[in-house]
C-alpha positions as CSV (number, residue, x, y, z in Angstrom):
1,M,146.6,79.3,55.4
2,F,146.4,79.5,59.2
3,M,147.4,83.1,59.2
4,E,144.9,83.9,56.5
5,R,142.1,82.3,58.5
6,R,143.2,84.0,61.7
7,M,143.2,87.4,60.0
8,S,139.8,86.8,58.5
9,L,138.5,86.0,62.1
10,Q,140.3,89.1,63.4
11,K,138.4,91.4,61.0
12,S,135.3,90.9,63.1
13,H,137.1,92.0,66.2
14,R,139.1,95.0,65.0
15,K,140.9,97.2,67.5
16,I,141.7,100.9,67.0
17,L,145.2,102.2,66.3
18,A,145.9,105.6,67.9
19,A,149.0,107.7,68.2
20,Y,150.5,108.7,71.5
21,N,152.8,111.7,70.9
22,F,155.8,112.1,73.2
23,D,159.0,114.1,73.3
24,P,161.9,111.8,72.4
25,R,164.0,113.7,75.0
26,D,161.7,112.6,77.8
27,R,161.8,109.2,79.4
28,P,159.1,107.1,77.7
29,R,156.4,106.1,80.2
30,L,153.1,104.2,80.5
31,L,150.0,106.1,79.3
32,P,148.0,107.7,82.1
33,E,144.7,106.0,83.0
34,P,142.4,106.9,80.0
35,R,139.5,108.4,81.9
36,F,138.1,110.1,78.9
37,F,136.8,106.9,77.3
38,E,133.6,104.9,77.9
39,G,132.9,101.3,76.8
40,D,134.8,98.1,76.4
41,E,137.1,98.2,73.3
42,Q,140.8,97.6,73.0
43,M,143.1,100.4,71.8
44,V,146.6,100.0,70.4
45,F,148.7,103.1,71.2
46,L,151.7,103.7,68.9
47,H,154.3,106.0,70.2
48,C,155.4,108.3,67.4
49,T,156.1,111.8,66.3
50,D,153.5,114.1,64.7
51,A,155.3,113.8,61.3
52,Q,155.3,110.0,61.4
53,R,151.6,109.9,62.4
54,D,150.5,112.2,59.6
55,S,152.2,110.1,56.9
56,M,151.3,106.7,58.3
57,M,149.6,104.1,56.0
58,T,148.1,100.9,57.4
59,C,147.0,97.6,55.8
60,D,146.1,94.3,57.5
61,G,147.9,95.0,60.7
62,L,151.1,96.5,59.3
63,V,152.1,100.2,59.4
64,C,154.2,102.0,56.8
65,F,155.6,105.5,56.9
66,P,158.3,107.4,55.0
67,E,161.3,109.1,56.5
68,P,164.1,111.0,54.7
69,N,165.7,108.5,52.3
70,W,164.0,105.6,54.1
71,V,160.7,103.7,54.2
72,T,159.8,101.9,57.4
73,V,157.4,99.0,57.7
74,L,156.3,98.0,61.2
75,N,154.2,95.2,62.7
76,P,152.9,96.3,66.1
77,S,151.7,92.8,67.0
78,T,155.2,91.2,66.6
79,R,157.1,94.3,67.4
80,Q,159.2,93.8,64.2
81,L,160.2,96.5,61.8
82,R,162.1,96.9,58.7
83,R,163.7,99.9,57.1
84,F,164.3,100.1,53.4
85,R,166.5,102.7,51.8
86,A,164.8,104.9,49.3
87,G,166.2,107.5,47.0
88,P,165.7,111.2,47.8
89,D,162.6,112.8,46.6
90,P,163.1,114.9,43.4
91,E,163.2,118.7,44.0
92,S,159.7,120.0,43.4
93,P,158.6,123.7,43.2
94,T,155.3,123.1,44.9
95,E,154.3,121.0,48.0
96,S,151.4,119.3,46.1
97,E,153.8,117.8,43.5
98,K,156.0,116.0,46.0
99,C,156.0,112.2,46.5
100,V,152.6,110.5,46.6
101,M,152.7,107.1,48.3
102,G,150.6,104.0,48.8
103,F,150.8,100.8,50.9
104,G,148.9,97.6,50.5
105,R,148.8,93.9,50.1
106,D,148.7,91.7,47.0
107,K,145.7,89.5,47.7
108,V,147.0,86.8,45.3
109,T,150.6,86.4,46.7
110,G,150.0,88.0,50.2
111,S,153.0,90.3,49.7
112,Y,153.0,93.8,51.1
113,R,154.1,96.5,48.7
114,V,155.0,100.2,48.9
115,V,154.4,102.5,46.0
116,R,156.0,105.9,45.4
117,M,154.9,108.3,42.6
118,F,156.6,111.5,41.5
119,F,155.3,114.0,38.9
120,D,157.9,116.8,38.7
121,P,160.0,117.3,36.7
122,N,159.0,113.9,35.2
123,F,156.4,111.3,35.9
124,Y,158.1,108.4,37.7
125,C,156.7,105.4,39.7
126,E,158.4,102.7,41.7
127,I,157.2,99.8,43.9
128,L,158.8,97.9,46.7
129,D,158.0,94.3,47.6
130,V,158.6,94.0,51.3
131,N,159.4,90.3,51.0
132,I,162.2,91.0,48.5
133,G,163.4,94.4,49.6
134,E,164.0,95.7,46.1
135,W,162.5,98.8,44.3
136,L,161.2,98.2,40.8
137,Q,160.2,100.8,38.3
138,L,156.6,100.8,37.1
139,N,154.9,102.5,34.2
140,P,153.8,105.8,35.7
141,P,150.1,106.7,36.3
142,P,148.1,108.3,33.5
143,Y,147.9,111.7,35.3
144,M,149.3,113.7,38.2
145,V,147.5,112.7,41.4
146,H,146.8,115.6,43.8
147,V,146.2,114.4,47.3
148,G,146.6,117.6,49.3
149,R,149.0,118.3,52.2
150,R,147.0,119.8,55.0
151,D,146.7,117.5,58.0
152,G,148.8,114.9,56.2
153,G,146.8,115.1,53.0
154,R,144.3,112.5,51.7
155,K,145.9,109.2,52.3
156,S,145.7,106.3,50.0
157,V,143.8,103.2,51.0
158,C,144.2,99.5,50.1
159,V,141.0,97.4,49.5
160,N,141.0,93.8,48.2
161,G,144.5,94.0,46.7
162,S,144.3,97.4,45.1
163,I,145.6,100.8,46.3
164,Y,143.3,103.8,45.7
165,W,144.0,107.5,45.6
166,L,141.4,110.3,45.7
167,H,142.3,113.0,43.2
168,I,140.6,116.4,43.5
169,W,141.8,119.0,41.0
170,W,139.4,120.5,38.5
171,G,137.1,117.5,39.0
172,V,137.0,114.3,41.1
173,K,138.8,111.1,40.1
174,I,139.8,107.9,41.9
175,L,142.9,106.2,40.7
176,A,143.5,102.5,41.4
177,L,146.6,100.3,41.2
178,N,146.2,96.5,41.2
179,L,149.1,95.2,43.3
180,H,149.2,91.9,41.5
181,T,148.9,93.0,37.8
182,L,150.6,96.3,38.6
183,E,148.2,98.2,36.3
184,F,146.6,101.5,36.9
185,H,142.9,102.2,36.1
186,D,140.3,104.9,36.8
187,V,137.5,103.9,39.1
188,S,133.9,104.9,38.2
189,V,132.8,107.9,40.1
190,S,129.0,107.5,40.1
191,F,128.3,109.1,43.5
192,P,127.3,112.8,43.7
193,T,130.5,114.9,43.6
194,R,128.9,118.2,44.7
195,W,129.9,117.6,48.3
196,V,133.3,116.2,47.6
197,T,135.9,118.7,48.9
198,F,139.6,118.8,49.7
199,D,138.6,117.4,53.2
200,S,136.8,114.3,51.8
201,K,138.5,111.0,52.6
202,I,138.5,107.5,51.2
203,V,138.6,104.5,53.5
204,N,138.4,100.8,53.7
205,L,135.0,100.0,55.1
206,H,134.7,96.2,55.7
207,D,136.6,95.4,52.5
208,R,134.7,98.0,50.4
209,L,136.0,101.3,49.1
210,A,134.1,104.1,50.8
211,I,134.2,107.9,50.6
212,V,133.2,110.2,53.5
213,N,131.8,113.6,52.7
214,T,130.5,116.4,54.9
215,K,127.4,118.1,53.5
216,T,126.6,121.6,54.6
217,E,123.2,122.1,52.9
218,H,120.5,123.1,55.5
219,E,122.4,121.4,58.3
220,R,125.8,119.8,58.6
221,S,125.7,116.0,58.0
222,L,128.1,113.2,57.3
223,E,127.5,111.1,54.2
224,I,129.2,107.8,53.5
225,W,129.2,106.2,50.0
226,S,130.6,102.7,49.5
227,M,131.4,100.8,46.3
228,D,130.8,97.3,45.0
229,A,134.2,96.3,43.7
230,E,133.1,94.1,40.9
231,E,130.4,96.3,39.5
232,E,132.0,99.6,40.6
233,I,128.6,100.8,41.7
234,W,128.3,103.3,44.6
235,T,125.5,103.3,47.1
236,N,124.7,105.7,49.9
237,T,125.5,103.5,52.9
238,Y,125.1,106.0,55.8
239,S,123.9,109.6,56.2
240,F,123.3,111.4,59.5
241,S,123.2,114.8,61.0
242,L,126.3,116.2,62.8
243,A,124.2,118.5,64.9
244,G,125.0,116.5,68.0
245,A,128.7,116.6,67.5
246,T,129.0,120.1,69.2
247,I,131.0,121.6,66.4
248,N,131.5,125.3,66.4
249,P,130.6,127.0,63.1
250,W,134.0,128.7,62.9
251,E,136.0,125.5,63.2
252,Q,137.5,124.1,60.0
253,T,136.6,120.5,60.7
254,S,137.1,117.4,58.6
255,F,136.0,113.9,59.5
256,T,137.4,110.4,58.9
257,L,135.5,107.2,59.3
258,V,137.0,104.5,61.6
259,T,134.5,101.7,61.3
260,V,130.9,100.7,61.5
261,S,129.6,98.1,64.0
262,K,127.3,95.2,63.1
263,F,124.5,97.3,64.6
264,G,125.1,100.2,62.2
265,D,126.8,102.5,64.8
266,V,129.4,104.7,63.2
267,L,132.8,105.5,64.8
268,F,134.6,108.5,63.3
269,F,137.0,111.2,64.3
270,D,137.9,114.8,63.3
271,N,141.1,116.7,62.7
272,L,140.7,118.3,66.2
273,K,141.6,115.0,67.9
274,R,138.0,114.2,68.9
275,L,136.5,110.7,68.6
276,F,132.8,110.4,68.0
277,K,130.2,107.6,67.8
278,Y,126.9,107.8,66.1
279,Y,124.3,105.5,67.6
280,K,121.9,104.5,64.9
281,E,119.1,103.2,67.1
282,T,118.8,106.5,69.1
283,D,120.0,108.8,66.3
284,E,122.5,110.5,68.6
285,I,126.2,111.3,68.6
286,R,128.5,111.1,71.6
287,C,132.0,112.3,72.0
288,L,134.1,109.4,73.3
289,S,137.3,111.4,73.6
290,S,138.2,115.0,73.2
291,D,142.0,114.3,72.9
292,I,143.0,111.3,70.9
293,C,144.9,110.9,67.6
294,V,143.2,108.0,65.9
295,I,145.2,106.5,63.0
296,S,143.0,103.7,61.7
297,P,141.2,100.5,62.6
298,Y,143.7,97.9,63.7
299,L,143.9,94.2,62.7
300,E,146.2,92.0,64.8
301,N,148.7,90.2,62.5
302,L,151.1,87.7,63.9
303,A,152.8,86.8,60.7
304,P,156.5,87.7,61.0
305,L,158.1,90.2,58.7
306,P,160.6,88.7,56.3
307,S,164.2,88.8,57.6
308,K,167.2,90.1,55.8
309,L,167.9,86.5,54.6
310,G,167.2,86.2,50.9
311,C,167.6,89.9,50.2
312,H,170.3,91.3,48.0
313,S,173.4,92.0,50.0
314,D,173.9,95.4,48.4
315,L,170.6,96.7,49.7
316,D,170.7,98.7,52.8
317,I,167.9,97.2,54.9
318,M,167.6,97.1,58.7
319,T,165.5,94.6,60.6
320,S,164.9,95.0,64.3
321,R,162.3,94.9,67.1
322,C,160.7,97.6,69.1
323,G,160.5,97.3,72.9
324,L,157.4,97.1,74.9
325,L,156.6,99.1,78.0
326,S,155.8,97.0,81.0
327,G,154.5,97.8,84.4
328,S,158.0,97.6,86.0
329,G,159.9,99.6,83.4
330,I,161.1,99.6,79.8
331,S,162.5,96.6,78.1
332,K,165.9,97.1,76.4
333,L,165.8,98.1,72.8
334,L,168.1,96.5,70.3
335,K,171.1,98.7,69.4
336,G,171.2,100.3,66.0
337,I,167.7,101.8,66.0
338,T,168.2,105.4,64.9
339,F,164.7,106.6,64.2
340,D,162.0,108.2,66.3
341,I,159.6,105.3,67.0
342,V,160.8,104.0,70.3
343,L,158.1,101.7,71.6
344,I,154.7,100.3,71.2
345,T,152.2,99.9,74.0
346,L,149.1,97.8,74.0
347,V,146.6,99.4,76.3
348,R,143.2,98.0,77.0
349,C,140.8,100.9,77.4
350,L,137.6,100.0,79.1
351,F,134.9,101.7,77.0
352,K,131.5,101.4,78.5
353,N,129.0,100.5,75.7
354,L,131.4,101.6,72.9
355,W,130.0,99.1,70.5
356,N,126.7,98.2,72.2
357,A,125.6,97.6,75.7
């Protein structure tokens, strides 16, 4: 209960999780002084490769990403991680038919779960309970889910105990999986689908499912629709012009929502590593950074990941800790870590008036 109350409090003080790419052959180092930011907001920089960043899924402070024959779950706050062996992906003739994944938290039991779906040559679905460390087969979804692959594809999102996937293929659908009942269902799509494209994204906006679309009629604008979970009714939450974002017309740009402040200011980023903020009061957009890889909002979670104790002995699971960079050097990493994530650094970036002066 203490952890639940603390996480609820933390949701009003979210940080931002960003990737800091580095060459594993180089000696890891502290980040340079981030002079390209303004304001006062804490950033959490995760050292990882491009491939890991593109496939990362986050939920309530934990990070999950696949690697060949493995799935890794990481808690940046406690520096704990666990790797779970997963079977190889079935051979697929097309990129879009490869494994579709999801990561989320059962709001009833509090367990974190990983979902893998395959559609070729046969429909197949399995789920991993991080607490138990065992894959279980589920009834497959009712149809093939196309999430795209460019720039990492359209990632799933977890909202209030359900994982959602945005399916765009001869129409628009949103598929949901309740992580407690383990049942799939289609979500009502009552928002205008005219501007839904392969670059549209779904996100968790303050515990509401939201979709971000870029409209190109007359002038380019960003439109955010959010859904009431119980009624499954969508409302146009935010809409503003992108004229101030200094976007060249020849650029193939897609946008992802990070969060919205209590004053209605919208923080979002694009696929060209630019972080923007829309100020509602002045109706202007500022570029806060021209070179940053934002992953998602970040919620500090101090609950430890379950250890190997209690897991089946025949399961190949590895539990370890990541090292932290300090001002004097690099703390030693535990032996046996064989993957690319080497360290996590918490960096407080002084943003002048990021949320509001």
